[in-house]
SEBA-654046 format. One line per field, with one value per residue: residue number from 1; x, y, z of N, C-alpha, C in turn. Coordinates in Angstrom, 3 decimals, decimal comma. Layout:
N
pos = [NUM ...]
n_xx = [X ...]
n_yy = [Y ...]
n_zz = [Z ...]
ca_xx = [X ...]
ca_yy = [Y ...]
ca_zz = [Z ...]
c_xx = [X ...]
c_yy = [Y ...]
c_zz = [Z ...]
end
This chain:
215
pos = [1 2 3 4 5 6 7 8 9 10 11 12 13 14 15 16 17 18 19 20 21 22 23 24 25 26 27 28 29 30 31 32 33 34 35 36 37 38 39 40 41 42 43 44 45 46 47 48 49 50 51 52 53 54 55 56 57 58 59 60 61 62 63 64 65 66 67 68 69 70 71 72 73 74 75 76 77 78 79 80 81 82 83 84 85 86 87 88 89 90 91 92 93 94 95 96 97 98 99 100 101 102 103 104 105 106 107 108 109 110 111 112 113 114 115 116 117 118 119 120 121 122 123 124 125 126 127 128 129 130 131 132 133 134 135 136 137 138 139 140 141 142 143 144 145 146 147 148 149 150 151 152 153 154 155 156 157 158 159 160 161 162 163 164 165 166 167 168 169 170 171 172 173 174 175 176 177 178 179 180 181 182 183 184 185 186 187 188 189 190 191 192 193 194 195 196 197 198 199 200 201 202 203 204 205 206 207 208 209 210 211 212 213 214 215]
n_xx = [0,357 2,967 6,106 8,758 11,130 14,473 17,808 20,880 24,258 25,514 23,095 19,825 16,941 14,057 10,884 10,853 11,543 10,228 10,879 10,423 10,383 12,503 13,344 16,247 17,896 20,699 23,438 25,677 28,913 30,460 29,129 26,589 22,976 22,006 19,864 17,592 14,122 12,422 9,889 9,438 10,247 8,921 6,247 6,148 6,627 4,370 2,388 2,951 2,486 -0,250 -1,424 -0,595 0,021 2,465 4,774 6,155 8,615 7,798 9,673 12,055 15,196 18,690 21,957 25,543 28,122 30,342 29,396 29,031 26,825 25,952 25,290 22,952 20,991 19,335 18,163 18,866 18,380 19,094 19,440 19,327 20,561 23,080 26,688 28,142 30,418 32,528 34,757 37,839 37,650 34,884 34,079 34,989 33,482 30,834 30,882 31,271 29,017 26,874 27,521 27,232 24,555 23,046 20,919 20,529 18,663 18,898 17,889 17,657 17,534 17,777 20,660 22,326 23,309 25,852 27,910 27,036 27,129 29,867 30,950 29,835 31,089 33,577 33,030 32,149 34,006 33,905 31,294 28,336 25,654 22,354 19,491 16,226 13,773 10,319 8,814 9,990 10,066 10,071 8,308 5,871 5,591 3,851 2,029 0,860 2,844 2,830 4,140 6,616 8,964 7,460 7,052 7,610 8,465 9,356 12,441 14,715 13,343 13,816 13,214 12,075 14,262 14,866 17,553 19,956 22,290 23,789 24,630 25,892 23,507 21,580 19,746 21,387 21,621 19,334 18,722 16,847 16,300 15,774 13,138 12,358 11,150 11,174 10,332 7,689 6,824 6,777 4,936 1,911 1,630 4,216 5,692 3,693 2,880 0,594 -2,241 -2,439 0,184 1,488 0,297 1,130 3,911 4,181 3,140 5,006 7,286 6,543 6,533 9,296 10,438 9,200 10,105 12,877 13,085 12,232 13,665]
n_yy = [9,308 11,477 11,968 13,391 16,073 15,182 15,895 14,556 14,453 13,498 13,049 13,818 13,005 11,763 12,407 14,873 17,887 17,091 14,428 10,899 8,537 5,654 2,142 0,181 -2,618 -4,346 -5,378 -7,785 -9,449 -12,754 -15,093 -15,576 -15,513 -12,687 -11,721 -12,969 -13,951 -12,600 -11,356 -9,958 -7,221 -5,628 -6,236 -5,249 -2,527 -1,867 -2,357 -0,398 1,899 1,612 1,599 3,658 7,234 7,784 8,890 6,790 5,397 3,247 1,487 -1,114 -0,488 -1,231 -1,668 -1,612 -1,553 -0,175 1,443 4,553 6,096 5,438 7,007 8,158 6,501 6,083 4,047 0,849 -2,588 -5,874 -9,292 -12,942 -16,371 -17,444 -17,098 -13,929 -11,398 -8,715 -6,533 -4,903 -2,231 -1,981 -2,403 -0,032 1,793 1,103 1,591 4,379 5,214 4,392 5,744 8,316 8,777 6,877 3,910 0,485 -2,379 -5,607 -8,826 -11,931 -14,719 -17,301 -18,931 -16,862 -15,726 -16,242 -15,255 -12,626 -11,462 -11,706 -10,033 -7,543 -7,071 -6,494 -4,076 -2,449 -2,751 -2,238 -2,060 -3,496 -5,824 -4,872 -6,017 -5,163 -3,997 -4,932 -2,619 -0,757 2,089 1,327 -0,782 0,350 2,326 2,734 0,565 -1,582 -3,677 -5,351 -7,570 -7,510 -8,326 -10,133 -13,692 -15,239 -17,285 -20,583 -21,859 -22,847 -23,157 -21,073 -18,006 -14,967 -12,173 -8,727 -7,078 -4,508 -1,999 0,954 4,406 7,193 7,446 6,971 4,546 2,543 0,126 -2,448 -5,709 -8,296 -11,229 -14,728 -14,398 -13,826 -11,886 -11,232 -13,580 -13,522 -11,227 -12,003 -13,235 -14,887 -17,615 -18,582 -19,293 -20,086 -19,256 -18,197 -15,926 -14,219 -14,098 -13,060 -10,519 -9,503 -9,455 -7,557 -5,299 -4,990 -4,472 -1,998 -0,478 -0,521 0,948 3,471 4,096 4,256 6,501 8,531 8,826]
n_zz = [6,643 7,099 5,795 7,417 6,955 6,813 7,220 6,902 7,066 4,001 2,907 1,645 2,758 1,288 -0,312 -0,626 -2,489 -4,786 -5,087 -4,789 -2,077 -2,019 -2,283 -2,119 -3,304 -2,097 -3,906 -3,462 -3,204 -2,973 -3,273 -2,301 -2,696 -3,466 -4,813 -3,978 -3,361 -5,438 -5,841 -3,563 -2,727 -4,755 -4,010 -1,369 -1,814 -3,331 -1,411 0,523 -0,992 -1,472 1,048 2,670 2,739 1,750 -0,614 -2,758 -4,813 -7,477 -8,435 -7,834 -6,829 -7,490 -6,208 -5,950 -3,457 -4,340 -6,312 -8,011 -7,424 -4,878 -2,604 -3,303 -2,560 0,084 1,589 2,088 1,299 2,239 1,570 1,468 1,149 1,328 1,352 2,079 1,136 1,713 0,020 1,033 0,311 0,041 2,667 3,882 2,407 3,110 5,851 5,877 4,454 6,163 8,528 7,673 7,358 6,029 5,793 6,574 6,061 6,898 6,119 7,241 5,307 5,877 6,337 5,866 8,148 9,545 7,802 7,418 10,010 10,461 8,428 9,079 11,475 10,579 9,359 11,492 13,971 16,742 17,503 18,932 18,554 19,348 20,866 20,059 22,318 22,965 23,234 21,654 19,456 16,748 16,478 16,525 14,692 12,611 12,124 14,750 16,704 19,290 20,273 19,197 16,578 13,933 13,495 10,555 8,714 9,361 10,599 12,379 14,732 16,430 18,269 16,682 16,187 16,469 15,702 16,178 15,063 16,253 15,708 17,092 18,507 16,588 14,770 12,516 11,237 10,789 11,675 10,826 12,224 12,070 11,334 8,690 6,906 4,184 2,855 3,625 2,312 -0,307 -3,218 -2,413 -3,127 -3,292 -0,906 0,724 3,301 4,305 4,523 6,775 7,833 5,633 5,494 7,999 7,643 5,577 6,839 8,909 7,381 6,343 8,700 9,242 7,108 7,499 10,078 9,588 7,930 9,525 11,815]
ca_xx = [1,601 3,802 7,522 9,321 12,434 15,654 19,064 21,945 25,469 25,435 21,773 18,564 15,999 13,112 9,541 11,216 12,028 9,584 11,399 9,761 11,229 12,686 14,041 17,322 18,464 22,158 24,076 26,957 29,677 30,741 28,456 25,215 21,936 21,544 18,662 16,544 12,762 12,267 8,615 9,263 10,275 7,786 5,015 6,228 6,469 2,952 1,616 3,163 1,800 -1,703 -1,934 -0,150 0,096 3,867 5,138 7,233 8,927 7,384 10,788 13,076 16,531 19,761 23,225 26,707 28,736 31,325 28,759 29,228 25,602 25,530 24,723 21,608 20,111 19,428 17,556 19,339 17,835 20,019 18,920 19,964 20,719 24,452 27,809 28,343 31,801 32,875 36,159 38,279 37,078 33,458 33,974 35,130 32,349 29,627 31,039 31,056 27,616 26,000 27,864 26,850 23,111 22,362 20,252 20,544 17,843 19,349 16,848 18,214 16,654 18,281 21,968 23,084 23,662 27,276 28,722 26,616 27,701 31,314 31,277 29,487 32,127 34,648 32,585 32,127 34,625 33,637 29,859 27,694 24,229 21,416 18,156 15,221 12,671 9,006 8,249 10,768 9,193 10,002 7,171 4,621 5,787 2,637 1,214 1,224 3,373 3,154 5,014 7,863 9,096 6,641 7,677 6,947 8,811 10,076 13,720 15,322 12,577 14,274 12,332 12,583 14,947 15,175 18,857 20,296 23,517 23,520 25,742 25,525 22,118 20,688 19,825 21,945 21,396 18,363 18,903 15,695 16,873 14,811 11,789 12,206 10,130 11,170 9,450 6,315 6,479 6,647 3,609 1,406 1,802 5,624 6,070 2,463 2,862 -0,748 -2,612 -2,160 1,625 1,783 -0,116 2,000 5,229 4,086 2,958 6,282 8,151 6,121 7,064 10,747 10,715 8,780 11,034 14,178 13,044 11,752 14,527]
ca_yy = [9,505 12,423 11,805 14,693 16,374 14,830 16,104 13,950 14,264 13,623 12,646 14,535 11,887 12,459 12,893 16,265 18,363 16,355 13,068 9,880 7,597 4,414 1,047 -0,306 -3,918 -4,350 -6,437 -8,078 -10,585 -13,806 -16,319 -15,631 -15,089 -11,351 -11,480 -13,876 -13,438 -11,532 -10,620 -9,395 -5,760 -5,063 -6,358 -4,316 -1,182 -1,703 -2,296 0,926 2,876 1,431 1,648 4,876 8,320 7,992 8,863 5,819 5,027 1,867 0,670 -1,654 -0,135 -2,142 -0,946 -2,196 -0,588 0,641 2,263 5,983 6,742 4,802 7,965 8,531 5,415 6,150 2,888 -0,391 -3,860 -6,971 -10,593 -14,068 -17,623 -17,932 -16,292 -12,569 -11,008 -7,366 -6,189 -3,879 -0,957 -1,986 -2,220 1,406 2,496 0,867 2,312 5,804 5,367 4,283 6,806 9,601 8,949 5,787 2,888 -0,854 -3,443 -6,937 -9,787 -13,276 -15,618 -18,601 -19,246 -15,610 -15,186 -16,291 -14,352 -11,246 -10,988 -11,588 -8,862 -6,323 -6,858 -5,804 -2,702 -1,742 -3,688 -1,916 -2,016 -4,770 -5,882 -4,587 -6,533 -4,140 -4,450 -4,877 -1,282 0,159 2,788 0,625 -1,696 1,108 3,518 2,880 -0,550 -1,981 -5,029 -5,383 -8,701 -7,362 -8,823 -11,323 -14,909 -15,478 -18,579 -21,383 -22,426 -23,682 -23,095 -19,977 -16,831 -13,872 -11,093 -7,484 -6,666 -3,219 -1,267 2,386 5,344 8,482 7,383 6,689 3,199 2,555 -1,199 -3,333 -7,087 -9,130 -12,573 -15,795 -13,918 -14,017 -10,983 -11,290 -14,670 -13,069 -10,218 -12,617 -13,676 -15,872 -19,004 -18,974 -19,977 -20,592 -18,958 -17,796 -14,521 -13,448 -13,843 -12,154 -9,186 -9,074 -9,141 -6,299 -4,226 -4,772 -3,798 -0,594 0,128 -0,347 2,070 4,708 4,386 4,633 7,839 9,532 8,844]
ca_zz = [7,364 6,370 6,079 7,710 6,374 7,590 6,503 7,682 6,297 2,554 2,448 1,825 2,719 0,464 -0,239 -0,733 -3,766 -5,842 -5,198 -3,996 -1,361 -2,750 -1,613 -2,979 -2,939 -2,144 -4,687 -2,811 -3,705 -1,999 -3,666 -1,813 -3,642 -3,099 -5,611 -3,490 -3,171 -6,429 -5,769 -2,220 -2,679 -5,497 -3,220 -0,244 -2,355 -3,687 -0,171 1,115 -1,846 -1,371 2,416 3,339 1,766 1,424 -2,025 -2,894 -6,191 -7,711 -8,903 -6,936 -7,304 -7,103 -6,156 -5,304 -2,555 -5,041 -7,343 -7,796 -6,928 -3,621 -1,658 -3,750 -2,140 1,551 2,251 1,475 1,766 1,965 1,957 0,805 1,892 1,344 1,822 1,612 1,380 1,297 -0,165 1,983 -0,124 0,354 4,117 4,162 1,799 3,895 7,122 5,631 4,064 7,329 9,483 7,082 7,326 5,352 6,604 6,000 6,631 6,511 6,439 7,109 4,570 6,317 5,788 5,736 9,460 9,905 6,986 7,642 11,280 10,272 7,621 9,810 12,488 9,858 9,105 12,778 14,915 18,143 17,779 19,271 18,240 20,430 20,563 20,352 23,171 22,320 23,277 20,816 18,505 15,472 16,463 16,577 13,868 11,798 12,599 16,109 16,921 20,724 20,556 18,471 15,211 13,693 12,967 9,282 8,124 10,357 10,215 13,427 15,964 17,281 18,224 15,855 16,897 15,775 16,200 15,582 15,343 16,411 15,569 17,681 18,926 15,461 14,245 11,174 10,676 11,420 11,229 11,196 12,313 12,365 11,037 7,251 6,376 2,727 2,443 3,823 1,311 -1,626 -3,637 -1,450 -3,544 -3,320 0,333 1,328 4,736 4,690 4,360 7,988 7,925 4,518 5,928 9,096 7,092 4,844 7,823 9,578 6,413 6,311 9,920 9,151 6,224 8,140 11,170 9,048 7,344 10,482 13,007]
c_xx = [2,493 5,249 8,141 10,692 13,533 16,866 20,172 23,148 25,231 24,043 20,755 17,504 14,621 11,646 9,647 11,522 11,448 10,044 10,609 10,791 11,400 13,495 15,038 17,872 19,983 22,671 25,471 27,615 29,854 30,055 27,023 24,226 21,302 20,200 17,474 15,208 12,443 10,959 8,461 9,226 9,192 6,475 5,008 5,995 5,003 2,080 1,744 2,422 0,291 -2,265 -1,414 -0,222 1,540 4,041 6,349 7,385 8,536 8,517 11,621 14,441 17,538 21,088 24,301 27,381 29,767 30,728 28,872 28,010 25,092 24,794 23,389 20,566 20,153 18,889 17,963 18,670 18,761 19,380 19,692 20,095 22,180 25,464 27,774 29,744 32,037 34,372 36,548 37,702 35,598 33,209 34,027 33,951 31,086 29,705 30,745 29,601 26,693 26,273 27,409 25,347 22,354 21,780 20,289 19,590 18,344 18,340 17,391 17,184 17,059 19,576 22,864 23,786 25,166 28,100 28,319 27,202 29,214 31,674 30,915 30,465 33,357 34,284 32,646 32,686 34,226 32,148 29,321 26,210 23,396 20,059 17,114 14,129 11,338 8,403 9,063 9,844 9,092 8,730 5,824 4,685 4,618 1,620 1,737 1,658 3,796 4,059 6,314 7,810 8,268 7,467 6,929 7,210 9,704 11,372 14,207 14,571 13,012 13,300 12,918 13,226 15,146 16,451 19,281 21,707 23,182 24,798 25,271 24,026 21,131 20,855 20,303 21,768 20,310 18,562 17,723 16,127 15,808 13,359 11,435 11,065 10,030 10,320 7,995 5,878 6,210 5,191 3,174 1,703 3,245 5,994 4,883 2,459 1,511 -0,966 -2,229 -0,673 2,085 1,459 0,808 3,382 5,216 3,914 4,266 7,281 7,833 6,648 8,549 11,084 10,352 9,719 12,361 14,186 12,573 12,587 15,991]
c_yy = [10,410 12,217 13,179 14,843 15,972 15,109 15,571 13,761 14,511 13,362 13,755 13,467 12,415 12,239 14,377 16,593 17,569 14,915 12,125 9,074 6,344 3,418 0,455 -1,618 -3,864 -5,596 -6,661 -9,286 -11,623 -15,114 -16,444 -15,091 -13,771 -11,018 -12,311 -13,160 -12,301 -10,752 -9,845 -7,873 -5,125 -5,134 -5,394 -2,888 -0,908 -1,570 -0,918 1,996 2,822 1,702 2,811 6,003 8,716 7,948 7,946 5,428 3,569 0,937 0,141 -1,319 -1,175 -1,397 -1,823 -1,124 0,291 1,439 3,744 6,659 6,136 5,784 8,537 7,502 5,303 4,940 1,630 -1,594 -4,977 -8,270 -11,685 -15,259 -18,001 -16,910 -14,882 -12,143 -9,616 -7,273 -5,150 -2,518 -0,878 -1,835 -0,737 2,195 2,322 1,584 3,789 6,080 5,363 5,395 8,165 9,777 7,846 4,769 1,573 -1,752 -4,754 -7,953 -11,192 -14,204 -17,069 -18,956 -18,037 -15,220 -15,141 -15,287 -12,895 -10,698 -10,797 -10,307 -7,558 -6,045 -6,212 -4,337 -1,880 -2,657 -3,461 -1,891 -3,413 -4,687 -5,655 -5,155 -5,502 -4,713 -4,251 -3,478 -0,269 0,810 2,122 -0,209 -0,983 2,353 3,765 1,813 -0,990 -3,452 -5,147 -6,541 -8,654 -7,961 -10,086 -12,491 -15,289 -16,890 -19,342 -21,938 -23,390 -23,640 -22,004 -18,810 -15,766 -12,799 -9,906 -6,936 -5,391 -2,789 0,217 3,189 6,703 8,551 7,062 5,240 3,251 1,208 -1,891 -4,715 -7,903 -10,592 -13,578 -15,335 -14,184 -13,193 -11,075 -12,420 -14,249 -12,025 -10,842 -12,961 -14,861 -17,316 -19,485 -19,792 -20,526 -20,432 -18,458 -16,298 -13,690 -13,118 -12,905 -10,712 -8,660 -8,678 -7,801 -5,118 -3,932 -4,092 -2,326 0,143 0,430 0,846 3,401 5,081 4,918 6,065 8,917 9,586 9,010]
c_zz = [6,537 6,788 6,269 7,062 7,330 6,724 7,383 6,778 4,815 2,018 2,601 1,646 2,343 0,769 -0,391 -2,168 -4,938 -5,995 -4,301 -3,216 -2,208 -1,930 -2,600 -2,450 -3,103 -2,865 -4,120 -3,475 -2,604 -2,316 -3,201 -2,830 -3,194 -3,743 -5,126 -3,320 -4,141 -6,353 -4,461 -2,213 -3,545 -4,717 -2,038 -0,717 -2,708 -2,445 0,471 0,324 -1,657 0,019 3,250 2,310 1,488 -0,089 -2,177 -4,365 -6,415 -8,117 -7,748 -7,531 -6,811 -7,169 -5,529 -4,458 -3,238 -6,191 -7,002 -7,183 -5,618 -2,715 -2,117 -3,318 -0,602 2,285 1,501 2,127 1,314 2,428 1,241 1,730 2,118 1,813 1,234 2,023 0,830 1,045 0,879 1,618 0,227 1,849 4,459 3,598 2,640 5,238 6,936 5,282 5,277 8,336 8,992 6,937 6,630 6,317 5,845 6,777 6,062 7,017 6,183 6,469 4,789 5,590 5,641 7,031 9,724 9,115 7,204 8,937 11,158 9,525 8,329 10,933 11,842 9,627 10,384 13,868 16,372 18,485 18,047 18,921 19,500 20,022 20,990 21,244 22,473 22,301 22,456 19,783 17,135 15,359 16,542 15,688 12,921 12,191 13,962 16,148 18,385 21,116 19,790 17,080 14,990 13,158 11,694 8,776 9,100 9,782 11,289 14,749 16,912 17,208 17,314 16,719 15,965 16,409 15,479 15,957 15,349 16,216 16,044 17,978 17,825 15,016 12,808 10,462 11,489 10,822 11,733 11,073 12,743 12,228 9,579 6,681 4,858 2,179 2,562 2,815 -0,058 -1,946 -2,778 -1,841 -3,481 -2,096 1,107 2,851 5,216 4,630 5,577 8,113 6,805 4,907 7,021 8,582 6,365 5,792 8,552 8,653 6,289 7,532 9,804 8,268 6,881 9,276 10,621 8,525 8,317 11,760 12,599]
end
């Protein structure tokens, strides 16, 4: 799979100019465990490197919204179980980052939902979550998921939902709710969800990255 050149606002989304694509974990305040599932992103990165021809940096990067190099990280990943809280400055920074070409994948690890929805409403007061239909290109960007987002780890018996926010027709936030992809990316012995769910989670994570860098 060849990642095509995309230039949007302040970003040059890479595989270009000798640079590899990379995934960055968002370090947020509020008391939530932003660092949850420590083996998840390293495993996802390794899977993408081993199963596609995408040039991806083996390092998991970490950034705060007020870091000076935020715009050097076009793909943010956010997860956790507890409260997340943005400062007013961070609200403005995240709005500008996403409107200028950045992408955020938020993965509810159970307990994040209320605070995440609250804070995103501060970031984009007029935007509403859109549930992606099963035939959305996200579910077929590399691997096929005809039933949509896979259910990896059980919480409240609710179906998984792929919810999105759009800006000028471009998906800027993907919220994987009641799926818990991060648990599936972790080492198999951590959550014991089984090989099939582990594989499905990694394949879906690959789809998300490819979609984000090609749309």
